[in-house]
Structure formats: C-alpha cells, structure tokens
C-alpha positions, 0 to 999 in steps of 0.5 A: 854294069861295068863289074859284070864285065870285069868278073868275066873270064874266058871261062864264060866267053864263048860265041861272042869272040870275034876278030882281032883286039879292039885295041892292043892290051899286051902284058906289062913288059917286053912284048918280044926279046930285045934285039941282040944286035941292034947297032947292025940293023938299018933302022937303028943306023938311021936313027943313030945318024939323025941323033948325031946330026941333031947334036952337031947342029945343037952344039955347033953354037956351044962356045963354052959348054962340053957335052958327052952322049953315049948309048949302048945295048946291054947285049953289045960290048960297046956303045952304038952312039958316042958323041962329044963336043969340045968347046972351041973357047978355052975352058978353065986352065985346069981340067981336060982340054979334049972332051971324050968318053973318059972326061969326068963330070960332076953328076949332081943328083944322078949320085942318088942312084948309087946311094940307093944301090948300096943300100939295096946291096946291103939289104940283098946281103941281109945286113939291113931291110929297106923296110927298117925304120930309119931309126934302127940305124940313126938312134937320133931318128928312132923316136918322136920325143920332143926336147921341148914340151911345146913342140907343135905336133903338126911341125913334128916329123914322125921318124918312127914311121919312116923306113929306109924305102921311104927315104929312098923313094922320096916318100918320107914326107920330109922336105927337100933341102936344108941349104937353100934357106933364103934367110941365110943369104944377104938381101932385103927380104923384108921388102918382099913381105918376109919377116925379119931373118932369125940370127940363128939361121946365119949361124946354122947356114951350111951348103958347101957352095958360095963360101958357106961351109958344108953341112955335117951330119949333125946339122942334118939331124938337127934340122930335121929333128927339131926345125924343119916341119914335114910336108906330108905324113910318111908314105903319102905323097912324093916330095923330092928330097936331097935330105932323104937321100943323105939319110939313106947315106947315113943308114949305109954308113951305120949298117956297114960300119964303114964311111959312105965312101968306103962302103960305096967303093966296096959294094958298087964301084969296085965290083962294077969296075967303075975306076973313074967314078968317085964321091966328093972333091976331085982336085987330085984328078982335075986333069980328067975333069971338064972344068967350065971357064970361070967356074969357082965351085967345080970342086965344092964339097957337099958334105953330108949331102954327097950321097944326094949329089956329090959324085963324079963319073965319065960316060964309060963308067955310066954306060957300064953302070947302067948296063950292069943294072940290066944285066943283073950284075949290080943286083940279083935278077929278083932285086933288079926286078923289084928295083925297077918298079914304081914306088908311087904315082905322080899327078901326071898320067905319064909320070911315077917315082921309084927309088930314086927313078924318075919314071916316064910311061909312053905309049906313042913311039911304037906302031902297036901303041903299047906302054913303054916305061922309061927309068931315068935319073936327072942331076945338076950341080952348079954348071953341071947337068946330067941325065941317065935313062934305062929302057928295060923292054928294049934293052938299052941305056943312055948317058948324057953329061954336059957342063957350061953356060949353054947347057944349064938346066933341062938340056940333057933331059931334052936331049935324052928324050929326043934320043929315045924318041928316035931310038925306041921305034927303031929298036922295036923294028930290030926286035921284030926283024930278029924275032921274025928269024928266031921264031916265025914259021909253021910248027907241026907234029904229024903223028898227033895231027898238030900245027900252028903258025907264028908270024909278026905284024904291026901289033905286039908279040907274035901272032899265033894262027892256024892252031890245031891240036890232034885234028881239033881247031882250037881257036874257033872253039876257045869258048868251049874250054868250059864245063858249061859250054863244052857242047856249044855248037856255035863257034867264034870267028877268032882267027888268031891270038898273041904270044909274049915272052915271060922272061922265064928262061934258060939258054936253050929254053923259054917260056911264053904266054898267049893272051886270049881276048877278054872282050870282043871288039864291040864289047871293048868299045862299049866299055871304053866309051861308057866309063870314066876309067881310061882303058877300062877294057884293058884287063889282060893281067887278069886273064892270064893262066885261066884255062887249066888242064892237068895243072897246066894252062892252055895259054902256056908255051915253051920254045926250044932253041938250037945250038946257037941258043937263039933259033927256035926249033920247036914249041910245046903247048904245055896245056895240050902235052904236045910238042910241035917241030919248026918246019926245017924250011922256016929254020933255014930261011930264018937263020941269023 
C-alpha cells in the first residue's frame, strides 16, 4: 500500500490538495540564505551575551586550566564571539602567561582534518584519487600475501580492498591504535585473567608518551600488516582509527614526494596563511603555547601518528581554517560540497561520520523543526582537548580549545554544543529578518496580468501565495498541470507553497525552487501513522523538477538583484516564461 503513495508525483495529485503541510519537509540544506550581518542582529547579540555569561560562570572555578572560544560568520571579517580564560594559578614556567586568540594549544585528533584536506587537495590536483587502493602509494600494503603460510585469513586485513577514502573516513575496517596495548605497560595483568604478556610486545612498544619511543612508519606497517587483525571488512562499518589517518599521511607523503610536514605546509598552511599552525614538537615556540602546570608531555612527539593527532594551533588560525572551508577557499566549491557529506551512518539516529567529520543531525533548534547538520571534529591529547564545529546551513564556525586538569575530556564538546544550541535559533531568526528585507513583497507584471506575493512565517523558506500568471490562478489549479487532468473542474484549496535557495547563483542572480506538497495533510498523517518508517511522508526530494514545460520546470524561479547584489528587484517564473518586478514600495521598505 505504501509504495503506491511513494510512486505518486504531482502529475497525479489533483483535487486532494488542501491547506498547508502536515509537517515541514524542506529540501536538504539551507532554507534561506545565511545571514550576512549576524553580529548586528539583536537575537544574536543576546545569544552571545548568554554564552559569555555561561562561560564566565563555568571557568570561574578553573584555577589551572586555560580556555579559548571563538565564533565567526563566514560573511564577516572578525569573530563575533571571542572568549579566553587565563587561570589564576601559575602555569608552567615555560609557555604563554596570558591566554588570548594567539595562544597555541595542542589539537589532538582535530589534526585529522588537516591531513584529510591535504589528501583532498592532491586529489583535486589530479595527483591521486580518493578511490585509489592505499597499496598504490604504500607498496607494503599492495596485496594480501602472507609471510607465513599459517596466517589465519580471518586475522588478515584485506589491504587490496582498502581505498584512501576508506582510511580518511574510518571505514578501512582496521583497529584504532597500536600504542595502547596493555601488555606494553608494567602491571599485573594476569591477575585480571589475561594471559602472560608476550615479550615481543614490550620490545615493539611505541607511542611517544610516557618515555616510550615514538612509532615509526615501519612500526605502523608491521603492526597492521602482520599482527593486528581487522575489526570489519573494508567499507562495512566505521571504526575510529588513528592508524587509518596515519595511513592517509603516508599516502600524502608518497603522492607528493615530500615529507608530510612539507606537503601540509605547501598545500594547506601556507595557502591559508595559517602562520601559527604546525606539526610535531613546538619547543622553539613554547612561549606562544599554554602549558598546564606540571605537564610533562606537552611537547610529546607522536612520530608516525602526527597526522592523526600531532598538530598545534590557535583560535585565530582555526577560525581562518574553518571559514576558508565554508568560503570554498580551501577546496573548490564542488570538492567542498562533496567533503561536507556523510560517509556512513552510525547506530545513533542523530550521528554520522565523514572524512573525518563527526556529524550530528538536529531538528529541535528552529521554529520549523527542520534538520540541520553540524560538522564537527574533536580532539584530545594528554591535558589538551579541542572541538571545531561548522554549520554550513547558517554560515558560521566555532573553535573551542582547552588545556588543564579541569577541562580534560568532554568539556570542549559540551561547550561547543551549548554555544550552537543558543546560536542556531538566533542566526535562523537573523536569516529570516534579512530575507524579509531582501525578498518579501509583491511582484507584478501588469502587461501579462501576472503577480505573486512572497512572505515569511515560522516555517522554512519563503512563502509563495497569490500566484497568478496571465490572469490564471496557479495554486488552486496545480493538479491540472497534467495531461490526464487538464480539464478537471474541481480545484484544490492550496493557498501557498514554499521556495528555497539552490546555491546556484552569481552576484546579481540566484536560482530558487518551489516545493509542491506530495500529500495532503490527511494523507501524510495516514502514511506516517501506518508505517514503521520514520517521516515516511517526507519525500520532497522526489518531487523537485517534475512539472516541465518547454524544458523548464514550473517550480523554477530566478531572482534578479540590484546593484548591491542583495536586494531582489524581480523574479522570473522560468516555466511560465514571465518576469515579475518587485513593487517599488516593497524594495524601498526593505532596503538593507
């Protein structure tokens, strides 16, 4: 029964259409252009004040820990939130004494973003493909031949099936680490039921911390070619893997014919002017780094695992890094769009994994209840912890850096989530208010007898109503745009539809699409209530570009902007081949 609903399109929807959507089901992505001046909006100012008050209250008791929080819109040149906490108790004799946006922290696993970006840059330049088997670049991993005939095939990693994209997105199937083997630590493990530790384990031990030597390329390849069994087959399910990102680093070195540090500098750090971001130890610049009191491994060398967790940076550079990503300055627009996508679902409804993004989906922060994707990456290394977050739909980024005993663990993650909880509804309101000035009003073409009205409400996108073309009322007759029902005499009571940006635009023009409801309110309620599939009636993506006339869709609109590139002056109904001018009083009333 359900399949008959799913195969229906607007070509078969006629008299049944009524009222508004049962629930909002906008297309994926921004429902309005992100706000261009968010820091000036009262709701954003109030959210910032609340966040700062909360941070001040939380950090008031941090006697030994430093915190740096920055938030910036990609449409503004400076952060609209810049918070730093310097602990009152003395830190290490070495290191920064006052914490600000230039203070350097160790990043831990946030480093993975830079490593994957370097690989993507090489792919964009045609040097490698993310679909290459890693063995193309690492000969030791080019096949699955065993050095011993007795190797158990269940314990063998099928490296010939692992791609660069797999290791970038934690989908290679290999385990997480090689530096955390309990047998390498002196303790009575046998008392806990474990067998006697292998002598080889201690001789092979490497990590870079606790006085243990850093791991080398040979250590990594030996462990994951001969000793460590797989967790899953390649591509089956994500397993968070520092080793996997280190393999990406080896691929980057081989493909560029440079050291990882040199390649990262040439492809990422120098082009983006990240002058205070580095890989590895920072002894020579320790005066720029916050070093917690008593820290003994703030300068630890992670060796081959540096691409996975060995980078250092500050708030200024990280905000520049993230805004460059969303401004398409780090990669081309197509490459950026592909990067900001999930590679795999996780077993939590709200979570997915990318390369190497930790992605959260929320639908409870805006008045319309739509899904917003949050692209994040967290990291921790000894007493340092960090969290970066990008919200592409609203055009802003967050950096949270922390170091010290009071902030070890989840503090940066929770702080960033609390900031997003306050900022997302505020920026959504700012986007609505800016869109009202830019687009709302009546558009007419008196010569053809055409008009439409655009407005905003608590729902997503622009509301299109009173749509008349050549003296014909479109919305009540939407079901007649179908050879089988063109002569229908019973119309619908549909009063409005919604329009959304597509991202296809120039400085003076922008393409938008309207969405026509696939089902009536009653039908949607029946579908959602009678099937185990969550939101089964939400099929907007199947309904776009369906009503075609002269190769152009009825749902296709094109705005023309004035000299400021912001204020709409007209809109073309592409499928109807008519252009409507925005009433001058609306343009003047809504000038920004």
